[in-house]
C-alpha positions as CSV (number, residue, x, y, z in Angstrom):
1,M,10.5,167.2,-35.6
2,V,11.6,170.5,-37.0
3,R,8.8,172.4,-38.5
4,R,8.6,175.0,-40.3
5,F,9.3,178.0,-42.3
6,S,7.6,181.0,-43.6
7,D,6.1,179.6,-46.6
8,R,3.5,177.0,-47.5
9,V,5.6,175.8,-50.6
10,V,8.0,174.2,-47.9
11,R,5.3,172.4,-46.2
12,R,3.8,171.2,-49.5
13,T,7.1,170.1,-50.8
14,V,8.7,168.7,-47.8
15,A,5.8,167.4,-45.6
16,P,5.1,164.3,-47.7
17,F,8.3,162.6,-46.7
18,I,8.2,163.4,-43.0
19,I,4.7,164.2,-41.8
20,A,2.9,161.2,-43.3
21,A,5.4,158.9,-41.7
22,I,5.3,160.4,-38.2
23,C,1.8,161.8,-38.0
24,S,0.0,158.7,-39.6
25,A,0.5,157.0,-36.3
26,A,-1.1,159.8,-34.2
27,A,-3.8,158.7,-32.0
28,V,-7.4,159.7,-32.3
29,G,-6.8,161.7,-29.1
30,L,-4.5,164.1,-31.1
31,T,-1.1,163.3,-30.0
32,A,1.2,166.2,-30.6
33,C,3.0,165.7,-33.8
34,G,4.5,168.9,-34.4
35,S,6.6,171.9,-34.0
36,G,10.0,172.7,-32.6
37,S,10.5,175.9,-34.5
38,K,7.2,177.5,-35.5
39,A,6.7,181.1,-35.0
40,P,5.6,182.2,-31.5
41,S,2.1,183.4,-31.0
42,T,1.5,187.2,-30.7
43,S,-1.8,186.8,-29.1
44,T,-2.4,187.4,-25.4
45,S,-5.5,185.2,-25.4
46,T,-5.5,182.3,-23.1
47,T,-8.3,180.4,-24.6
48,A,-7.5,178.4,-27.8
49,G,-9.0,180.2,-30.7
50,S,-10.9,182.6,-28.7
51,S,-9.2,185.6,-30.1
52,A,-10.5,184.6,-33.5
53,S,-13.9,183.3,-32.5
54,A,-15.4,186.8,-33.3
55,A,-14.6,186.0,-36.8
56,S,-17.7,183.8,-37.1
57,T,-19.9,185.2,-39.9
58,G,-22.9,184.6,-41.9
59,A,-25.0,182.6,-39.5
60,S,-27.9,185.1,-39.5
61,G,-28.9,188.5,-40.6
62,S,-28.7,189.0,-44.3
63,S,-29.0,185.3,-45.3
64,S,-31.5,184.6,-48.0
65,A,-31.5,180.9,-47.2
66,S,-34.3,179.6,-45.2
67,G,-33.0,176.0,-44.5
68,T,-31.3,174.5,-41.4
69,T,-27.8,176.1,-40.7
70,I,-24.6,174.3,-41.7
71,S,-21.7,175.0,-39.3
72,I,-18.3,175.2,-40.9
73,G,-15.1,175.6,-39.1
74,A,-11.7,176.9,-40.3
75,I,-8.3,176.6,-38.6
76,I,-6.1,179.1,-40.4
77,T,-2.7,180.6,-39.1
78,Q,-3.4,184.2,-38.6
79,T,-0.5,185.2,-36.3
80,G,3.2,184.5,-36.4
81,S,5.6,184.9,-39.4
82,V,3.8,182.5,-41.7
83,A,0.5,184.4,-41.4
84,V,1.5,187.0,-43.9
85,G,4.8,185.9,-45.2
86,G,3.0,182.5,-46.2
87,G,-0.2,184.1,-47.2
88,Y,-2.2,182.2,-44.6
89,S,-4.1,185.2,-43.2
90,Y,-5.3,185.9,-46.8
91,G,-7.2,182.5,-46.6
92,A,-9.1,183.6,-43.5
93,S,-10.3,186.6,-45.3
94,V,-11.6,184.4,-48.2
95,A,-13.3,182.0,-45.9
96,K,-15.3,184.8,-44.3
97,A,-16.1,186.5,-47.6
98,W,-17.2,183.2,-49.1
99,A,-19.7,182.7,-46.2
100,K,-21.3,186.2,-46.6
101,W,-21.5,185.8,-50.3
102,V,-23.2,182.3,-50.0
103,N,-25.7,183.4,-47.4
104,A,-26.6,186.6,-49.6
105,T,-27.2,184.3,-52.6
106,G,-29.4,181.5,-51.3
107,G,-27.0,179.4,-49.1
108,V,-25.6,176.0,-49.8
109,N,-28.5,173.9,-51.2
110,G,-30.8,176.1,-49.3
111,H,-28.9,176.0,-46.2
112,P,-27.4,179.2,-44.6
113,V,-23.8,178.8,-43.5
114,K,-22.2,179.7,-40.2
115,M,-18.4,180.1,-40.7
116,T,-16.2,180.2,-37.6
117,V,-12.6,180.9,-38.4
118,L,-10.0,180.2,-35.6
119,D,-6.4,181.1,-35.4
120,D,-4.1,178.3,-34.5
121,K,-1.2,180.9,-33.8
122,A,1.3,178.6,-35.6
123,T,1.4,176.2,-32.6
124,P,0.2,172.5,-32.7
125,A,-1.4,172.7,-29.2
126,T,-3.6,175.6,-30.3
127,E,-4.5,173.6,-33.6
128,E,-5.6,170.8,-31.5
129,S,-7.8,172.8,-29.1
130,D,-9.2,174.7,-32.2
131,A,-10.3,171.4,-33.7
132,R,-12.0,170.3,-30.4
133,E,-13.7,173.7,-30.1
134,L,-15.1,173.6,-33.6
135,V,-16.5,170.2,-33.2
136,Q,-17.6,170.2,-29.4
137,Q,-18.8,173.8,-29.2
138,D,-19.6,175.0,-32.7
139,H,-20.8,171.5,-33.8
140,A,-19.0,172.0,-37.2
141,V,-19.8,169.3,-39.7
142,A,-16.9,170.4,-42.0
143,V,-13.6,171.9,-41.0
144,L,-11.1,173.7,-43.5
145,V,-7.5,173.6,-42.3
146,E,-4.9,175.9,-43.7
147,D,-1.7,175.8,-41.6
148,Q,1.5,173.8,-41.6
149,S,0.4,170.7,-40.0
150,E,-3.0,169.5,-41.3
151,A,-2.2,165.8,-40.6
152,L,-2.2,166.7,-36.9
153,V,-6.0,167.0,-36.6
154,A,-7.0,164.5,-39.4
155,P,-7.4,161.6,-37.0
156,Y,-9.5,163.5,-34.5
157,L,-11.8,164.9,-37.2
158,A,-12.2,161.5,-38.8
159,S,-13.1,159.9,-35.4
160,Q,-15.9,162.5,-35.2
161,H,-17.1,162.0,-38.7
162,V,-16.3,165.5,-39.7
163,A,-15.2,166.2,-43.1
164,M,-11.8,167.9,-43.4
165,F,-10.8,170.1,-46.4
166,S,-7.2,170.9,-46.9
167,G,-4.1,170.0,-48.9
168,L,-3.3,166.3,-49.2
169,T,0.4,166.4,-49.1
170,D,0.3,166.1,-45.3
171,G,-0.9,162.6,-45.4
172,G,-4.5,162.7,-46.9
173,H,-3.8,159.6,-49.0
174,T,-1.2,158.0,-46.7
175,Q,-3.4,157.9,-43.8
176,K,-6.3,156.5,-46.0
177,T,-8.6,159.2,-44.4
178,T,-11.4,159.2,-46.9
179,G,-13.1,162.1,-45.2
180,W,-10.1,164.4,-46.1
181,F,-10.7,166.3,-49.3
182,G,-8.0,168.2,-51.2
183,V,-7.3,169.3,-54.7
184,D,-3.7,170.3,-55.1
185,I,-0.7,168.3,-56.4
186,E,0.7,165.7,-54.2
187,P,3.3,162.9,-53.8
188,P,5.1,161.5,-55.7
189,Y,4.7,164.4,-58.2
190,I,6.2,167.1,-56.0
191,P,8.6,168.6,-56.8
192,L,8.8,167.2,-60.3
193,D,6.4,170.0,-61.6
194,F,9.2,172.5,-61.1
195,A,11.3,170.9,-63.8
196,L,8.5,171.1,-66.3
197,V,8.2,174.9,-65.6
198,D,11.9,175.3,-66.0
199,K,11.6,173.8,-69.4
200,D,8.6,175.8,-70.3
201,A,10.7,178.9,-69.8
202,G,13.6,177.6,-71.9
203,A,15.9,176.3,-69.3
204,T,18.1,173.2,-70.0
205,N,20.0,172.7,-66.8
206,F,18.5,173.3,-63.3
207,S,19.9,173.4,-59.8
208,N,18.0,173.3,-56.5
209,A,18.2,175.2,-53.2
210,V,16.4,173.3,-50.5
211,C,15.7,173.7,-46.8
212,S,18.6,172.7,-44.4
213,E,16.2,172.1,-41.4
214,V,14.7,168.9,-42.6
215,A,16.9,166.1,-44.0
216,A,14.1,164.9,-46.3
217,C,14.6,168.2,-48.3
218,L,17.6,166.6,-49.9
219,E,15.3,164.0,-51.4
220,Y,14.1,166.5,-53.9
221,G,17.6,166.8,-55.6
222,K,17.6,163.1,-56.0
223,L,14.0,163.0,-57.4
224,L,14.7,165.8,-59.8
225,A,18.0,164.3,-60.9
226,A,16.2,161.1,-61.9
227,F,13.5,162.9,-63.6
228,A,15.6,165.5,-65.6
229,P,16.7,162.9,-68.4
230,K,13.0,162.0,-69.0
231,I,12.2,165.5,-70.3
232,G,15.6,166.2,-72.0
233,M,17.1,168.3,-69.2
234,K,20.2,168.3,-66.9
235,S,20.3,168.4,-63.2
236,G,23.1,170.4,-61.5
237,A,23.8,171.0,-57.9
238,T,21.4,170.7,-55.0
239,T,22.4,173.1,-52.1
240,T,20.9,173.5,-48.6
241,I,20.1,176.8,-46.8
242,A,18.4,177.6,-43.6
243,E,15.3,179.8,-43.1
244,T,17.4,182.0,-40.8
245,A,20.4,182.3,-43.1
246,T,21.9,185.7,-43.7
247,D,23.9,184.9,-46.7
248,A,23.6,182.7,-49.8
249,T,26.9,183.3,-51.5
250,A,28.2,179.7,-51.2
251,Q,24.9,178.3,-52.4
252,C,24.9,180.5,-55.4
253,L,28.6,179.6,-56.4
254,A,27.7,176.0,-56.4
255,M,24.7,176.5,-58.5
256,V,26.3,179.0,-60.9
257,N,29.3,176.7,-61.3
258,A,27.0,173.9,-62.2
259,H,26.1,175.9,-65.2
260,S,22.6,176.3,-64.2
261,D,20.0,178.3,-66.2
262,A,17.3,177.7,-63.6
263,I,17.3,177.5,-59.9
264,N,14.4,175.8,-58.1
265,M,13.9,177.1,-54.5
266,F,12.2,174.9,-52.1
267,V,12.5,177.4,-49.3
268,G,10.7,180.3,-47.5
269,T,10.5,183.9,-48.4
270,N,13.8,184.9,-46.6
271,P,16.0,182.5,-48.4
272,I,14.3,183.3,-51.7
273,A,15.4,186.8,-51.4
274,L,18.9,185.9,-50.3
275,I,19.4,183.4,-53.2
276,A,17.9,185.8,-55.9
277,N,20.1,188.8,-54.7
278,A,23.2,186.8,-54.3
279,C,23.0,184.9,-57.6
280,K,22.2,188.2,-59.4
281,G,25.3,189.7,-57.7
282,Q,27.4,186.9,-59.2
283,G,26.2,187.5,-62.8
284,Y,23.5,184.8,-62.9
285,K,21.3,185.4,-65.8
286,G,18.9,182.5,-65.5
287,F,15.6,181.7,-64.0
288,F,14.4,181.4,-60.4
289,N,11.5,179.1,-59.7
290,T,9.2,179.0,-56.6
291,A,5.7,178.1,-55.6
292,S,5.7,181.1,-53.1
293,L,2.7,182.9,-54.5
294,V,2.2,185.7,-52.1
295,D,2.8,189.4,-52.6
296,V,5.4,189.8,-49.8
297,T,7.8,187.6,-51.9
298,F,7.6,189.8,-54.9
299,N,8.0,193.0,-52.9
300,T,11.2,191.4,-51.5
301,V,12.5,189.8,-54.7
302,K,12.6,192.2,-57.4
303,V,13.8,189.8,-60.3
304,P,11.7,187.8,-62.8
305,I,10.5,184.6,-61.1
306,L,8.9,181.5,-62.5
307,L,5.8,180.3,-60.6
308,T,4.9,176.6,-60.1
309,D,1.4,177.3,-59.0
310,Q,-0.5,174.4,-57.5
311,D,-3.7,176.5,-57.0
312,F,-5.5,178.7,-59.5
313,P,-4.0,181.9,-60.7
314,W,-6.0,184.7,-59.1
315,W,-5.2,187.1,-62.0
316,A,-6.9,185.0,-64.6
317,N,-9.8,186.7,-66.7
318,N,-11.7,183.4,-66.9
319,P,-15.4,183.7,-65.4
320,P,-14.8,181.7,-62.4
321,V,-11.9,183.8,-61.4
322,V,-13.6,187.0,-62.1
323,Q,-16.3,185.9,-59.8
324,Y,-13.8,185.2,-57.1
325,R,-12.4,188.7,-57.4
326,Q,-15.9,190.3,-57.5
327,V,-17.0,188.4,-54.4
328,M,-13.7,189.5,-52.6
329,S,-14.3,193.0,-53.7
330,K,-17.8,193.1,-52.4
331,Y,-17.6,191.0,-49.1
332,G,-13.9,190.9,-48.3
333,G,-13.8,194.3,-46.7
334,G,-10.6,195.3,-48.6
335,A,-8.6,192.2,-47.5
336,D,-5.8,190.9,-49.7
337,Y,-6.7,187.7,-51.5
338,Q,-3.7,187.5,-53.8
339,S,-2.0,184.4,-52.6
340,R,-2.1,180.7,-53.4
341,I,-3.4,180.1,-49.9
342,A,-6.3,182.2,-50.7
343,S,-7.0,180.5,-54.0
344,N,-6.8,177.1,-52.3
345,V,-9.5,178.2,-49.7
346,W,-11.8,179.3,-52.4
347,Q,-11.3,176.0,-54.4
348,L,-12.0,173.9,-51.5
349,L,-15.1,175.9,-50.3
350,Q,-16.6,176.0,-53.9
351,L,-16.1,172.3,-54.2
352,F,-17.9,171.8,-50.8
353,K,-20.7,173.9,-52.2
354,Y,-20.8,171.9,-55.4
355,G,-21.0,168.5,-53.6
356,M,-23.6,169.7,-51.2
357,N,-25.8,171.1,-54.0
358,A,-25.5,167.8,-55.8
359,K,-25.9,165.3,-53.0
360,G,-26.5,167.2,-49.7
361,P,-29.7,166.9,-47.5
362,A,-32.7,169.0,-48.4
363,A,-32.8,172.5,-47.1
364,K,-35.1,171.8,-44.1
365,A,-33.1,168.8,-43.0
366,P,-30.4,168.9,-40.5
367,V,-26.9,168.4,-41.8
368,T,-24.3,166.1,-40.1
369,G,-20.6,165.5,-40.8
370,G,-21.5,162.2,-42.4
371,D,-23.8,163.9,-44.8
372,V,-21.1,166.2,-45.9
373,I,-18.7,163.2,-46.4
374,N,-21.4,161.4,-48.3
375,A,-22.1,164.4,-50.5
376,M,-18.5,164.7,-51.4
377,Q,-17.8,161.1,-52.1
378,H,-21.0,160.8,-54.2
379,G,-21.6,164.2,-55.5
380,V,-18.1,165.2,-56.8
381,K,-17.3,163.2,-60.0
382,N,-14.9,164.6,-62.6
383,V,-15.4,168.1,-61.5
384,T,-13.1,171.1,-62.6
385,L,-15.3,174.1,-61.4
386,G,-14.9,175.7,-64.7
387,G,-11.1,175.5,-64.5
388,L,-10.6,176.4,-60.9
389,L,-9.3,172.9,-60.4
390,P,-6.1,171.6,-62.0
391,Q,-7.8,168.5,-63.4
392,P,-11.1,166.7,-63.1
393,I,-11.5,165.8,-59.4
394,T,-13.5,162.7,-58.2
395,F,-14.0,161.7,-54.6
396,S,-15.3,158.3,-53.7
397,P,-15.5,156.1,-50.5
398,T,-12.3,154.4,-51.7
399,G,-10.2,157.6,-52.1
400,S,-9.6,160.7,-54.2
401,T,-8.3,161.4,-57.6
402,V,-4.4,161.6,-57.5
403,V,-3.5,165.1,-58.7
404,R,-0.5,165.7,-60.9
405,C,-1.4,169.0,-62.6
406,F,-0.5,172.6,-61.9
407,W,-0.4,176.2,-63.5
408,P,2.9,177.3,-64.9
409,A,3.5,181.1,-64.7
410,R,5.9,184.0,-64.6
411,H,6.0,187.3,-62.6
412,A,8.0,190.0,-64.1
413,N,7.8,193.8,-64.0
414,G,4.9,193.7,-61.7
415,A,2.7,191.5,-64.0
416,Y,1.8,187.8,-64.2
417,S,1.7,185.7,-67.4
418,M,1.2,182.0,-68.0
419,L,3.8,179.8,-69.6
420,T,2.9,177.2,-72.3
421,G,4.7,174.0,-73.1
422,S,4.2,170.7,-74.8
423,W,2.7,169.1,-71.7
424,P,-1.0,167.8,-71.7
425,S,-3.6,170.1,-70.3
426,G,-5.3,168.8,-67.2
427,N,-8.6,170.7,-66.8
428,G,-9.7,171.5,-70.4
429,A,-9.8,175.2,-69.6
430,T,-8.6,178.0,-71.9
431,G,-6.6,181.1,-71.2
432,D,-4.7,181.5,-67.9
433,L,-6.7,178.6,-66.3
434,K,-5.3,176.0,-68.7
435,S,-3.3,173.7,-66.4
436,Q,-0.4,171.4,-67.3
437,C,0.2,167.9,-66.2
438,L,3.1,165.7,-65.4
439,P,3.3,162.4,-67.3
440,A,1.7,159.6,-65.5
441,N,4.9,157.8,-65.3
442,A,6.9,161.0,-64.2
443,A,7.8,159.5,-60.8
444,G,8.4,155.9,-62.0
């Protein structure tokens, strides 16, 4: 199976159609379900994850918590092209800073936290060994996974009764893995949220540029064509482009000739830049829409871009986001945290903290993976974390809330702003944290 490109938007928007079908059959022993085209590792380490094991933090020292330690693991891509281009390395910085902050402020329900962050080096084999190392050596009771193939390790973690925190679009619901916890928009509502953002911005006719490496990308054009009339829009052309492309002239001609005033880009950072520059060169005056919320994109693409954000906007002035920036400023060591991956890591860890405070074991009691799963399933009911989540989230033994809400935004002239539309709010928040939701029958 061909996997993947330089941006998590591709994984989140393409993966539901291919990974769930292929990886859901993976054996508990972690059958390789993965990569033919991931970025090669730049590390010389020969032990899986060993180059990042030193990233463990917060297990002792300055912790003000006095209970038993909770061991948490994180598998995050930190080397290879996706590490920065997709914003993954930012997530590693957030995980480490979160642990330091939690330990300095009383721990999680009185428990200090040991956070071990491993690098999967953008390779499935390393991801597998990282998962085993975290469970068997570090005795992690919860594992956060931020890479391009979360579904690969889900069966193993489930077999070990270890809670997994990550996106759900790689099969969290498809696999019926009730120990897999996520909070971002998922099938069948991807990529329909793009059309709402286009309409919010004033567009009436959109076209789509999708990845050529995976045939399922073409499904997005079909889904959007069926959805467009429901919101009073028209669907133009759907074109394909490779992550390694060097020219987007033909694709732009097709989309411009379709009289598009919005172009949805389900591709990585390199094609985004090619498309934006080529279409602008052909006189295109409409919008570009992406979910690629990472600074490298905006440094490369110097045109206004619409943002279909599935994780909270880090620039918001709402108190939960101000706290996020303050924690990163104090404990992040100057690391960049301005990406959707970083936001997602913070959301998931804060939700873990919430559930454990509500239903976790007492401070002096040992904590198991089963305890974490139980706390999430019984302690997280209609939670928005003050607007950090796109809609009220509930976890239960029978599954999770189906997420269909997001944050519509725009980046222009070096600044972010939120878009407003007639769609219902999902999380009840105000200001920049106010989310929007697809209609419940959007995919019907």
